[in-house]
Rosetta silent file (secondary structure, phi, psi, omega in degrees, C-alpha in Angstrom):
SEQUENCE: MASLNQGPATYRDAQHAFRRPEEPLRRFAKAHSVCEGWYFVGRAAAWAPGAVRKVSIGPRDVVMYRDWSGAMRAVERACGHLGADLALGRVVEAGLQCAFHRWCWGPDGSCAAGGGVSERRRIRTYAVREKWGIVWIWAGGAPRYELPDPAPVHARRVLRLPPQRLNCHPHVILGNGLDFTHVPSVHRFRVLEDPAVELDPPHRVTVGICGRFGFTWMRRLLRLAGRTARWRFTTIGPSLAWLTVESPTRFELLWAARPLPDGTSETRTVLFLASRRSLARALPMMIATTWADKRTLQGLRFRDGFVPSDAVFCLYARLIEALPEWTPDSI
SCORE:     score description
SCORE:     0.000 S_00000001
   1 L     0.000   32.785 -178.392   19.038   -4.639  -14.654 S_00000001
   2 H   -62.066  -30.499 -178.837   21.784   -2.533  -12.914 S_00000001
   3 H   -59.888  -27.837 -176.124   21.911   -0.168  -15.970 S_00000001
   4 H   -76.371  -15.013  176.899   18.450    1.248  -15.103 S_00000001
   5 H   -66.136  -13.824 -173.016   19.837    2.455  -11.793 S_00000001
   6 H   -87.040   -9.252 -179.022   21.672    5.303  -13.476 S_00000001
   7 L   154.585 -170.580  175.369   18.537    7.380  -14.353 S_00000001
   8 L   -53.164  144.045 -179.737   15.501    7.465  -16.473 S_00000001
   9 E  -142.042 -170.721  175.548   15.283    4.697  -19.111 S_00000001
  10 E  -122.809  170.020  175.038   12.570    3.271  -21.402 S_00000001
  11 H   -57.817  -46.737  179.111   10.607    0.186  -21.643 S_00000001
  12 H   -60.384  -35.294  174.764   12.819   -0.999  -24.414 S_00000001
  13 H   -65.920  -34.379 -177.629   15.848   -0.508  -22.214 S_00000001
  14 H   -68.792  -40.413  172.557   14.168   -2.507  -19.420 S_00000001
  15 H   -59.338  -42.874 -171.757   13.534   -5.379  -21.956 S_00000001
  16 H   -67.732  -37.377 -173.851   17.044   -5.316  -23.161 S_00000001
  17 L   -93.153    5.056 -171.957   18.363   -5.606  -19.557 S_00000001
  18 L   -61.040  137.775  163.789   15.579   -8.241  -18.565 S_00000001
  19 L  -149.802  139.101  175.863   16.856  -11.441  -16.865 S_00000001
  20 L   -65.900  154.466  176.449   14.640  -13.836  -14.942 S_00000001
  21 L   -62.416  132.185 -178.245   15.245  -14.203  -11.272 S_00000001
  22 L   -69.827  -25.607 -177.018   17.864  -16.841  -10.646 S_00000001
  23 L  -124.378  157.217 -179.074   16.289  -18.235   -7.613 S_00000001
  24 L   -51.712  135.412  173.801   12.633  -18.920   -6.678 S_00000001
  25 L   -58.086  125.648 -172.521   10.779  -15.772   -5.369 S_00000001
  26 L  -101.468  -20.775 -171.420   10.677  -16.033   -1.409 S_00000001
  27 L  -126.961  -27.980 -171.606    8.634  -12.821   -0.599 S_00000001
  28 L   -74.240  123.588  177.959    6.974  -11.485   -3.641 S_00000001
  29 L    60.455   30.809  178.185    3.225  -12.551   -3.690 S_00000001
  30 L  -106.291  123.315 -172.175    3.796  -14.978   -0.885 S_00000001
  31 L   -63.170  -30.971 -175.720    0.953  -15.223    1.660 S_00000001
  32 L   -81.235  -13.904 -174.896    3.268  -16.030    4.683 S_00000001
  33 L  -106.784  131.936  178.767    5.516  -13.128    4.087 S_00000001
  34 L  -125.251  118.905  177.866    4.978   -9.488    5.102 S_00000001
  35 E   -88.597  152.868  177.968    7.509   -6.965    4.073 S_00000001
  36 L   -58.259  129.036  174.948    8.225   -3.723    6.052 S_00000001
  37 E   177.025 -175.687  171.362    6.248   -0.873    4.928 S_00000001
  38 E   -79.611  129.593  172.680    3.033    1.350    5.541 S_00000001
  39 E  -131.090  140.568  179.119   -0.298   -0.465    5.786 S_00000001
  40 E   -89.619  145.924 -170.684   -3.587    1.170    6.193 S_00000001
  41 E  -128.112   -5.134  176.041   -5.630   -0.494    9.034 S_00000001
  42 E   158.177  178.359  172.679   -8.865    1.406    9.124 S_00000001
  43 E   -79.224  139.602 -177.068  -10.680    4.779    9.314 S_00000001
  44 H   -67.654  -23.269  177.761   -9.465    7.070   11.891 S_00000001
  45 H   -72.819  -10.349 -177.164  -12.994    7.956   13.040 S_00000001
  46 H   -83.313   -2.792  175.247  -13.532    4.265   14.026 S_00000001
  47 L  -115.978  107.776  174.804  -11.259    4.705   17.036 S_00000001
  48 L   -88.990  170.741  178.106  -12.661    6.966   19.764 S_00000001
  49 L   -58.480  124.725  177.647  -10.470    7.650   22.823 S_00000001
  50 L   103.858  -12.669 -171.423  -10.198    4.543   24.868 S_00000001
  51 L   -81.276  131.250 -179.614  -10.933    2.231   21.932 S_00000001
  52 E  -117.618  131.429 -178.853   -8.737   -1.157   21.630 S_00000001
  53 E  -151.187  145.811  172.420   -8.798   -3.204   18.575 S_00000001
  54 E   -95.978  133.366  174.675   -6.794   -6.078   16.965 S_00000001
  55 E  -126.009  146.465 -173.507   -5.834   -5.584   13.368 S_00000001
  56 E  -111.497  135.344  169.103   -4.319   -8.112   11.002 S_00000001
  57 E  -123.196  100.725 -169.259   -1.608   -7.644    8.352 S_00000001
  58 L    63.315 -133.379 -178.095   -1.322  -10.865    6.474 S_00000001
  59 L   -79.539   -0.643 -165.604   -0.937  -13.807    8.952 S_00000001
  60 E  -121.816  148.632 -172.056    0.202  -11.501   11.860 S_00000001
  61 E  -114.695  149.272  172.018   -1.736   -9.365   14.311 S_00000001
  62 E  -130.710  166.089 -179.106   -1.023   -5.952   16.203 S_00000001
  63 E  -117.949  134.026  176.352   -3.153   -4.295   18.821 S_00000001
  64 E  -126.023  142.415 -176.566   -4.039   -0.641   18.231 S_00000001
  65 E  -149.327  154.547  176.153   -5.638    1.771   20.648 S_00000001
  66 E  -110.629  121.338 -176.425   -6.355    5.491   20.918 S_00000001
  67 L   -72.782  174.028 -176.562   -5.069    6.926   24.199 S_00000001
  68 L   -75.048  -12.344  170.027   -6.931    9.445   26.237 S_00000001
  69 L   -77.096  -16.368 -177.147   -4.925   12.242   24.778 S_00000001
  70 L   102.166    3.370 -176.312   -6.243   11.271   21.329 S_00000001
  71 L   -87.854  140.526  171.466   -3.093    9.755   19.955 S_00000001
  72 E   -83.027  136.387  177.029   -3.090    6.395   18.140 S_00000001
  73 E  -132.802  147.225  178.925   -0.834    3.765   19.342 S_00000001
  74 E  -126.010  126.773 -179.663    0.244    0.293   18.079 S_00000001
  75 E  -129.267  162.725  175.523    1.753   -2.606   20.169 S_00000001
  76 E   -65.259  153.725 -175.671    2.559   -6.226   19.720 S_00000001
  77 L   -78.053  -28.045 -177.348   -0.471   -8.423   20.535 S_00000001
  78 E   -87.246  123.988  177.024    1.249  -10.540   23.275 S_00000001
  79 L   -58.703  144.784  176.818    1.629   -9.108   26.676 S_00000001
  80 L   -73.802    2.322 -179.709    5.314   -9.114   27.788 S_00000001
  81 L   -93.835  -81.007 -179.193    4.438  -10.946   31.008 S_00000001
  82 L  -124.069   15.198  169.297    2.838  -14.290   30.051 S_00000001
  83 L    94.600   13.282 -176.524    1.604  -13.538   26.549 S_00000001
  84 L   -63.285  159.810 -175.333   -2.090  -12.569   27.124 S_00000001
  85 E   -78.597  113.318 -175.069   -3.937  -10.989   24.303 S_00000001
  86 H   -74.242  -10.156  173.707   -3.527   -7.295   24.712 S_00000001
  87 H   -65.184  -19.044  173.898   -6.639   -6.726   22.484 S_00000001
  88 H   -91.008    3.255 -174.945   -8.549   -7.639   25.660 S_00000001
  89 L   -76.810  179.468  175.820   -6.778   -4.830   27.569 S_00000001
  90 E  -133.683  149.933  174.808   -8.124   -1.398   28.480 S_00000001
  91 E   -77.761  126.693  175.233   -6.723    2.189   28.077 S_00000001
  92 L  -120.670 -179.335  178.911   -5.606    3.816   31.222 S_00000001
  93 L   -63.266  -45.249 -171.793   -3.718    7.044   31.841 S_00000001
  94 L   -81.984  -10.023  174.521   -0.275    5.398   31.661 S_00000001
  95 L   143.483 -132.642 -178.720   -1.140    3.353   28.504 S_00000001
  96 E  -105.400  128.067 -179.826   -2.622   -0.045   27.777 S_00000001
  97 E  -100.056  125.694  175.862   -3.367   -2.336   30.813 S_00000001
  98 L   -63.863  142.846  178.527   -3.408   -6.162   30.299 S_00000001
  99 L   -83.164  -11.535 -172.703   -6.702   -7.805   31.457 S_00000001
 100 L   -79.987  -64.877 -173.924   -4.741  -10.827   32.774 S_00000001
 101 L  -123.228   10.492  177.257   -2.535   -9.354   35.570 S_00000001
 102 L    60.363   32.680  173.216   -2.969   -5.642   34.950 S_00000001
 103 L   -70.908  147.274 -178.261    0.576   -4.969   33.886 S_00000001
 104 E  -126.469  134.514 -174.220    0.486   -1.773   32.034 S_00000001
 105 E  -111.609  121.752 -176.534    2.461   -0.822   28.802 S_00000001
 106 L   -79.138  173.105 -176.777    3.326    2.747   28.037 S_00000001
 107 L   -59.320  -26.779 -177.246    3.544    4.377   24.521 S_00000001
 108 L   -94.562    7.600  174.021    7.231    3.532   24.219 S_00000001
 109 L    92.799   -7.124 -175.883    6.658   -0.153   25.019 S_00000001
 110 E   -88.893  151.498  179.776    8.153    0.033   28.519 S_00000001
 111 E   -72.014  116.668 -173.583    6.195   -1.401   31.503 S_00000001
 112 E   -95.286  -10.223  173.296    4.650    1.508   33.333 S_00000001
 113 E  -161.263  146.970 -177.584    2.924   -0.453   36.070 S_00000001
 114 L   110.634 -176.229 -173.685    2.986   -4.060   37.404 S_00000001
 115 L   -67.093   -7.813 -173.280    5.558   -6.580   38.161 S_00000001
 116 L   -98.075    1.229  177.943    7.646   -5.838   35.047 S_00000001
 117 L   -69.639  -49.899  178.859    8.585   -2.357   36.069 S_00000001
 118 L   -65.160  -23.494  175.641   11.475   -3.474   38.162 S_00000001
 119 L   -89.916   -0.769 -179.330   12.631   -5.804   35.511 S_00000001
 120 L    56.548   40.160  179.998   12.436   -3.223   32.840 S_00000001
 121 L   -64.122  147.564  178.311   10.189   -5.331   30.722 S_00000001
 122 E  -139.658  159.983  176.909    9.193   -4.093   27.217 S_00000001
 123 L  -127.561  159.958  178.618    6.843   -4.944   24.385 S_00000001
 124 L   -81.473  138.000  170.939    7.318   -3.845   20.762 S_00000001
 125 E  -111.702  166.360  176.451    5.622   -0.698   19.429 S_00000001
 126 E  -126.481  148.511  175.090    4.940    0.498   15.943 S_00000001
 127 L   -70.952  135.787 -177.567    4.948    3.827   14.286 S_00000001
 128 E  -127.523  145.862  176.119    1.480    5.184   13.482 S_00000001
 129 E  -132.929  143.111  169.248    0.214    7.913   11.226 S_00000001
 130 E  -117.460  117.752 -176.526   -3.299    9.463   10.672 S_00000001
 131 E  -144.151  126.349  176.530   -3.549   10.838    7.303 S_00000001
 132 L    69.164   22.497 -178.416   -6.553   11.594    4.995 S_00000001
 133 L    86.284    3.658 -173.962   -8.880   10.124    7.574 S_00000001
 134 E  -122.461  144.795  174.495   -7.014    6.814    7.534 S_00000001
 135 E   -97.428  133.271 -177.246   -4.849    5.112   10.162 S_00000001
 136 E  -128.208  141.336  174.968   -1.528    3.697    8.907 S_00000001
 137 E  -126.932  143.037  172.723    0.909    1.515   10.683 S_00000001
 138 E   -89.167  110.448 -178.286    4.556    0.849    9.836 S_00000001
 139 E   -85.147  100.634 -175.735    5.067   -2.910   10.032 S_00000001
 140 L   144.389 -167.319  175.443    8.707   -2.961   11.184 S_00000001
 141 L   -71.008 -129.744 -178.418   11.206   -0.961   13.092 S_00000001
 142 L   -76.167  136.971  178.011   11.771    2.745   12.386 S_00000001
 143 L   -50.268  134.027  177.628   10.073    3.915    9.176 S_00000001
 144 L   -91.723   -9.389  175.451   12.334    3.908    6.191 S_00000001
 145 L  -164.585  162.368 -177.263   10.206    6.392    4.298 S_00000001
 146 L  -104.053  169.945  178.154    7.107    8.469    4.897 S_00000001
 147 L   -64.614  144.532  179.444    3.634    8.484    3.335 S_00000001
 148 L   -73.242  155.280  176.642    3.703   10.526    0.063 S_00000001
 149 L  -121.341  150.727 -175.797    1.977   13.903   -0.327 S_00000001
 150 L   -79.334  168.118  164.858    0.001   15.227   -3.371 S_00000001
 151 L   -63.695  146.532 -178.460    1.089   18.461   -5.011 S_00000001
 152 H   -47.393  -43.968  178.526   -0.407   21.517   -3.177 S_00000001
 153 H   -61.794  -29.503 -174.602   -2.966   22.240   -5.955 S_00000001
 154 H   -90.923   -0.071 -176.145   -4.289   18.660   -5.752 S_00000001
 155 H   -92.400    0.403  179.599   -4.659   18.746   -1.917 S_00000001
 156 L   -67.365  -36.922  178.823   -7.664   20.865   -2.088 S_00000001
 157 E  -124.955  123.703  171.649  -10.235   18.122   -2.578 S_00000001
 158 E  -123.373  127.541 -174.506   -9.618   14.717   -1.094 S_00000001
 159 E  -127.366  127.574 -178.561  -11.990   11.886   -1.645 S_00000001
 160 E  -102.248  117.891  177.787  -11.687    8.491   -0.026 S_00000001
 161 E   -83.194  146.046  174.447  -13.349    5.625   -2.030 S_00000001
 162 E   -49.513  143.175 -173.487  -14.823    2.698   -0.180 S_00000001
 163 E   -69.574  160.759  179.123  -12.449   -0.145    0.486 S_00000001
 164 E  -133.747  149.149 -177.714  -12.575   -3.188   -1.824 S_00000001
 165 E  -116.231  125.440  179.101  -11.695   -6.792   -1.229 S_00000001
 166 E  -118.931  145.613  172.204   -9.839   -8.726   -3.778 S_00000001
 167 L   -95.370   74.149 -176.427   -8.843  -12.443   -3.887 S_00000001
 168 L  -158.667  159.800 -179.273   -5.360  -11.632   -4.944 S_00000001
 169 L   -85.003  147.241 -178.356   -2.142  -10.791   -3.299 S_00000001
 170 H   -64.018  -29.275  174.581   -1.361   -7.067   -2.805 S_00000001
 171 H   -66.008  -28.274  174.813    1.975   -7.223   -4.636 S_00000001
 172 H   -69.404  -49.205  178.950    0.114   -8.358   -7.726 S_00000001
 173 H   -53.801  -48.084 -176.331   -2.502   -5.796   -7.289 S_00000001
 174 H   -80.187  -38.296  175.632   -0.070   -2.907   -7.107 S_00000001
 175 H   -58.810  -24.991  179.641    2.300   -4.369   -9.630 S_00000001
 176 L   -63.175  -21.129  178.743   -0.486   -4.388  -12.109 S_00000001
 177 L   -74.252  -22.338  178.551   -0.154   -0.592  -12.489 S_00000001
 178 L   -88.448  -20.997 -175.888    3.374   -1.170  -13.836 S_00000001
 179 L   -86.827   70.968 -169.401    2.201   -3.927  -16.128 S_00000001
 180 H   -69.502  -10.938  179.063    1.139   -1.622  -18.928 S_00000001
 181 H   -70.796  -14.094  175.490    1.169   -4.460  -21.610 S_00000001
 182 H   -81.032  -18.209 -174.496   -2.287   -5.482  -20.316 S_00000001
 183 H   -55.155  -38.775 -175.431   -3.681   -1.918  -21.034 S_00000001
 184 H   -74.123  -40.869 -178.756   -4.649   -2.421  -24.646 S_00000001
 185 H   -73.633  -40.621 -177.725   -6.564   -5.689  -24.014 S_00000001
 186 H   -87.735  -37.453 -169.694   -8.147   -4.880  -20.704 S_00000001
 187 H  -113.024    5.659 -175.082   -8.637   -1.166  -20.909 S_00000001
 188 L    36.570   63.527  178.970   -8.769   -0.572  -24.680 S_00000001
 189 E  -134.550  137.671 -173.535   -6.136    2.032  -24.649 S_00000001
 190 E   -99.264  113.855  175.503   -3.452    2.421  -27.189 S_00000001
 191 E   -70.341  123.354 -175.423    0.142    3.214  -26.112 S_00000001
 192 L   -92.312  -21.915 -169.788    1.658    5.907  -28.224 S_00000001
 193 L  -134.778  157.199  168.406    5.195    6.251  -27.000 S_00000001
 194 L   -60.215  110.847 -173.353    7.836    4.078  -25.571 S_00000001
 195 L   -58.103  140.153 -177.862    6.974    4.169  -21.880 S_00000001
 196 E   -86.577  143.236  178.333    9.578    5.874  -19.546 S_00000001
 197 E  -127.644  131.490  175.806   10.948    3.718  -16.632 S_00000001
 198 E  -122.521  127.176  173.498   12.600    4.923  -13.507 S_00000001
 199 E  -109.494  120.071 -175.700   14.157    2.661  -10.818 S_00000001
 200 E  -124.440   72.091 -177.172   14.696    4.274   -7.562 S_00000001
 201 L   -65.209  152.169   12.360   15.818    1.486   -5.155 S_00000001
 202 L   -99.216    8.543 -174.834   15.096    0.200   -2.595 S_00000001
 203 L  -129.404   -3.983 -176.576   11.483    1.208   -2.607 S_00000001
 204 E  -133.286  140.612  176.030   10.304    2.752   -5.898 S_00000001
 205 E  -133.370  133.772 -172.563    9.680    1.875   -9.452 S_00000001
 206 E  -128.152  133.818  172.417    8.008    4.386  -11.853 S_00000001
 207 E  -124.161  130.058 -179.900    6.489    4.088  -15.311 S_00000001
 208 E  -106.210  132.987 -173.332    5.355    7.037  -17.463 S_00000001
 209 E  -138.230  137.359  176.029    2.839    6.360  -20.119 S_00000001
 210 E  -121.699  133.048 -178.425    1.283    8.182  -23.114 S_00000001
 211 E  -160.184 -170.392 -178.294   -1.590    6.764  -24.935 S_00000001
 212 E  -135.563  135.074 -179.054   -5.047    7.243  -26.463 S_00000001
 213 E   -65.913  135.232  176.581   -8.486    6.208  -25.109 S_00000001
 214 L   -72.059  175.965  172.759  -10.373    3.543  -27.131 S_00000001
 215 L   -83.762  106.137  175.843  -14.083    4.000  -27.975 S_00000001
 216 L  -133.426  158.518  178.978  -16.563    2.939  -25.208 S_00000001
 217 H   -57.261  -42.454  177.019  -20.053    4.256  -24.409 S_00000001
 218 H   -66.278  -38.721 -179.881  -18.851    5.688  -21.063 S_00000001
 219 H   -64.070  -41.405 -179.088  -15.766    7.394  -22.747 S_00000001
 220 H   -64.000  -41.000 -179.778  -18.041    8.924  -25.318 S_00000001
 221 H   -62.684  -35.360  179.832  -20.371   10.226  -22.513 S_00000001
 222 H   -94.444    1.344 -178.956  -17.331   11.798  -20.765 S_00000001
 223 L    61.034   39.981  174.933  -15.824   13.032  -23.919 S_00000001
 224 L  -103.312  -22.765 -171.993  -12.652   10.988  -23.403 S_00000001
 225 L   -67.354  128.513  174.868  -12.881    8.669  -26.369 S_00000001
 226 L    87.280   -1.400  178.154  -10.054    9.176  -28.828 S_00000001
 227 L   -89.740  157.926  177.881   -8.276   11.698  -26.505 S_00000001
 228 E   -89.457  141.709  176.944   -4.684   11.391  -25.386 S_00000001
 229 E  -134.847  148.267  177.652   -3.686   10.798  -21.796 S_00000001
 230 E  -128.371  130.790  173.747   -0.549   10.913  -19.882 S_00000001
 231 E  -146.288  156.203  174.341    0.225    9.437  -16.422 S_00000001
 232 E  -115.417  130.747  175.571    2.916    8.323  -14.109 S_00000001
 233 E  -117.858  125.793 -174.087    2.540    5.329  -11.863 S_00000001
 234 E  -125.938  122.901  165.224    4.990    4.685   -8.961 S_00000001
 235 E   -76.376  137.293  172.465    5.056    1.722   -6.568 S_00000001
 236 E  -130.275  107.539 -173.436    6.313    2.533   -3.172 S_00000001
 237 L    66.221 -148.069 -175.559    7.462   -0.374   -1.125 S_00000001
 238 L   -89.011  -10.620 -157.684    5.166   -3.455   -0.698 S_00000001
 239 L  -141.742   -0.321 -175.179    1.955   -1.778   -0.033 S_00000001
 240 E  -138.118  157.045  175.253    1.507    1.615   -1.786 S_00000001
 241 E  -146.504  152.764 -176.143    1.302    3.113   -5.315 S_00000001
 242 E  -132.128  126.136 -178.819    1.057    6.644   -6.393 S_00000001
 243 E  -117.457  131.396  171.121   -0.620    7.809   -9.722 S_00000001
 244 E  -116.734  110.447 -176.417   -0.168   11.231  -11.254 S_00000001
 245 E   -97.936  124.234 -174.627   -2.532   11.826  -14.157 S_00000001
 246 E  -100.049  -27.889  178.219   -1.316   14.847  -16.167 S_00000001
 247 E  -158.876  153.573    6.397   -4.032   14.721  -19.000 S_00000001
 248 L   -80.162  -19.866  178.234   -6.882   14.896  -20.043 S_00000001
 249 L  -126.814  128.403 -170.907   -7.755   15.703  -16.340 S_00000001
 250 L   -87.938  124.517  168.877   -5.105   16.420  -13.825 S_00000001
 251 E  -157.280  175.881  178.710   -5.366   14.597  -10.478 S_00000001
 252 E  -136.353  154.922 -169.435   -3.388   12.422   -8.243 S_00000001
 253 E  -142.827  141.186  167.478   -4.299    9.101   -6.564 S_00000001
 254 E  -103.539  125.843  174.899   -3.052    6.908   -3.686 S_00000001
 255 E  -121.611  126.175 -173.808   -3.606    3.255   -3.990 S_00000001
 256 E  -128.629  152.911 -179.998   -2.922    1.094   -0.994 S_00000001
 257 E  -142.987  136.132  174.976   -3.345   -2.767   -0.380 S_00000001
 258 E  -126.783  137.901  175.715   -3.089   -4.830    2.699 S_00000001
 259 E   -72.615  138.916 -178.511   -2.835   -8.531    2.987 S_00000001
 260 L  -115.608  166.313 -168.023   -5.476  -10.296    5.112 S_00000001
 261 L   -64.770  -19.328 -174.949   -5.132  -13.582    6.976 S_00000001
 262 L   -92.538    6.465 -175.789   -7.208  -15.656    4.565 S_00000001
 263 L    93.103  -10.915  175.052   -5.007  -14.806    1.641 S_00000001
 264 L   -82.603 -173.664  179.814   -7.180  -12.029    0.159 S_00000001
 265 E  -141.713  151.176  173.160   -6.484   -8.307    0.116 S_00000001
 266 E  -115.419  137.342  177.713   -8.167   -5.062    1.148 S_00000001
 267 E  -117.516  151.303  167.960   -7.492   -2.005   -1.037 S_00000001
 268 E  -133.882  143.158 -179.697   -8.086    1.674   -0.423 S_00000001
 269 E  -126.226  130.154  176.111   -7.993    4.472   -2.957 S_00000001
 270 E  -122.850  121.457  177.700   -7.701    8.157   -2.149 S_00000001
 271 E   -88.203  136.138  179.133   -8.286   10.813   -4.887 S_00000001
 272 E  -123.161  109.297 -172.777   -6.502   14.155   -4.753 S_00000001
 273 E  -122.421  149.249 -176.578   -8.206   16.909   -6.917 S_00000001
 274 L   -82.405  -23.727 -179.205   -7.695   20.507   -7.600 S_00000001
 275 L  -159.173  167.047  178.866  -11.531   21.280   -7.855 S_00000001
 276 H   -70.352  -21.272  178.715  -14.807   19.669   -7.874 S_00000001
 277 H   -68.401  -27.313  175.387  -15.001   20.064  -11.674 S_00000001
 278 H   -74.038  -19.092  177.587  -12.217   17.546  -12.152 S_00000001
 279 H   -66.669  -28.058 -176.618  -14.059   15.061  -10.101 S_00000001
 280 H   -63.584  -32.073  177.542  -16.671   14.755  -12.810 S_00000001
 281 H  -104.333  -35.269 -173.957  -14.212   13.031  -15.151 S_00000001
 282 H   -68.506  -40.887 -177.503  -11.625   11.632  -12.770 S_00000001
 283 H   -74.423  -37.143  177.069  -13.952    9.484  -10.556 S_00000001
 284 H   -73.486  -26.622  172.503  -15.863    7.735  -13.400 S_00000001
 285 H   -67.801  -38.775 -175.842  -12.576    7.110  -15.228 S_00000001
 286 H   -72.913  -38.649 -177.855  -11.009    5.690  -12.157 S_00000001
 287 H   -61.588  -46.277 -176.025  -14.187    3.580  -11.220 S_00000001
 288 H   -63.003  -44.311 -177.535  -14.301    2.148  -14.862 S_00000001
 289 H   -64.988  -45.133 -179.194  -10.529    1.327  -14.714 S_00000001
 290 H   -65.384  -33.160  177.714  -10.827   -0.269  -11.339 S_00000001
 291 H   -69.742  -41.681 -179.348  -13.807   -2.397  -12.351 S_00000001
 292 H   -66.172  -40.744  177.963  -11.983   -3.669  -15.477 S_00000001
 293 H   -66.498  -41.430 -173.857   -8.765   -4.671  -13.346 S_00000001
 294 H   -61.301  -26.565  177.872  -10.894   -6.187  -10.649 S_00000001
 295 H   -66.686  -40.686  177.241  -12.385   -8.642  -13.219 S_00000001
 296 H   -81.784  -38.081 -179.125   -8.830   -9.910  -14.099 S_00000001
 297 H   -78.458  -20.877 -175.737   -7.255   -9.863  -10.676 S_00000001
 298 L   -67.397  120.816  179.684  -10.039  -11.520   -8.683 S_00000001
 299 L    84.185    6.848  178.505   -8.781  -15.018   -8.013 S_00000001
 300 L   -70.402  128.565  174.581   -5.447  -14.572   -9.719 S_00000001
 301 L  -111.260  113.140 -172.418   -2.793  -16.963   -8.350 S_00000001
 302 L   -61.298  135.678  170.784    0.529  -15.519   -9.223 S_00000001
 303 L  -130.210  128.380 -178.246    3.017  -17.709  -11.069 S_00000001
 304 L   -76.350   82.711  177.698    6.623  -16.569  -11.814 S_00000001
 305 L  -110.012   31.655 -173.577    6.334  -16.793  -15.598 S_00000001
 306 L   -56.907  140.328  173.558    8.153  -13.592  -16.381 S_00000001
 307 L  -133.364  174.875 -173.173    9.165  -12.935  -19.899 S_00000001
 308 H   -57.236  -29.477 -178.989   10.844   -9.814  -21.407 S_00000001
 309 H   -72.640   -7.241 -177.095    7.619   -7.967  -21.928 S_00000001
 310 H   -98.709    9.981 -168.932    7.101   -8.289  -18.106 S_00000001
 311 H   -49.906  -46.006 -173.028   10.452   -6.396  -17.498 S_00000001
 312 H   -70.665  -42.754  178.800    8.997   -3.523  -15.508 S_00000001
 313 H   -59.822  -46.033  178.979    6.858   -5.726  -13.382 S_00000001
 314 H   -60.533  -32.018  169.406    9.822   -7.979  -12.668 S_00000001
 315 H   -55.863  -49.326  177.636   11.707   -4.915  -11.495 S_00000001
 316 H   -57.063  -44.936  179.359    9.103   -4.431   -8.887 S_00000001
 317 H   -61.931  -38.894  176.752    9.208   -8.102   -7.835 S_00000001
 318 H   -62.804  -45.013  178.399   13.022   -7.722   -7.439 S_00000001
 319 H   -57.406  -41.535 -176.953   12.612   -4.621   -5.182 S_00000001
 320 H   -65.332  -37.730 -177.067   10.126   -6.652   -2.967 S_00000001
 321 H   -68.747  -22.225 -175.983   12.483   -9.563   -2.763 S_00000001
 322 H   -89.932  -13.943 -177.474   15.242   -7.180   -1.395 S_00000001
 323 L   -72.848  149.172 -179.740   12.991   -5.638    1.241 S_00000001
 324 L   -70.439  156.363  173.758   13.426   -6.612    4.851 S_00000001
 325 E   -97.777  143.394 -177.054   10.720   -8.848    6.204 S_00000001
 326 L   -73.096  119.447  179.110    8.573   -7.886    9.172 S_00000001
 327 L  -117.801   88.053 -174.370    9.471   -9.957   12.220 S_00000001
 328 L   -67.836  -13.205 -173.904    6.943   -8.916   14.978 S_00000001
 329 L   -90.028   -4.873 -179.751    8.322  -11.268   17.694 S_00000001
 330 L  -114.766  144.600 -174.178   11.668   -9.486   18.012 S_00000001
 331 L   -97.630    0.000    0.000   12.209   -6.085   19.841 S_00000001
């Protein structure tokens, strides 16, 4: 699909360029694999100064704490001395102190106190961001991109929806937004134009859709039935997606998904609105859409059965395959 790299294309172009992956997928929708990217790990308010907590991203753990200055920190779970669990440690002025031999690890990962100072011992640290009242961690080395921002007009009202748990892999959950061929059957929505497709490697795939709402009782109540809608859906790396709705109600939305150790996923949705008036239509519309998708995604076990109609979804899978994998044991 190299031709799509040259700029905006259409769904028909993507179908024409479609080819199945020549080798079995190694990272896409695999429970054992975690690709580098931003993952949400909880509400910022849940960490008071001095709080220490283990968080899981797929089968791997990190330890996060809020230092006494109020900054969030993230370090590998194993102490650089004998491997004790740093989630049992406590926050001191110099950093995080291990409960086993009281070696202390500073914010940069260097040993700030204990027997490892003279040997210049280090542990791995991770970039952390606090945004929209949520804590995010970059699973990997230096971040390769930043968290997205809404247009200034939509930053006036921010609404965080409660997290949801789905028995499905995050790659499939996020890729579902690119799989617009399910929209007519699941969402009763008729696509009116050949969707626009933009491939921006190594992290983004965008699809732009124009269509018309079908008739349901909720859409009649909200005066959406029969109306035309336009939106752009962009996947960002392995764990984020951004939705920009242009009509009938303008708003933006961040969708994030994190793999859990048991193979399920936790999702977070953040709505960005220009005013409270737009909330009356945007929120019910998104809740109804999420409910419909949840029914089909719950318990889905991905199989690599791509056909030409899945061309855009397959583009996303190819980008995931090319991303570096998070290797937390190396510094």
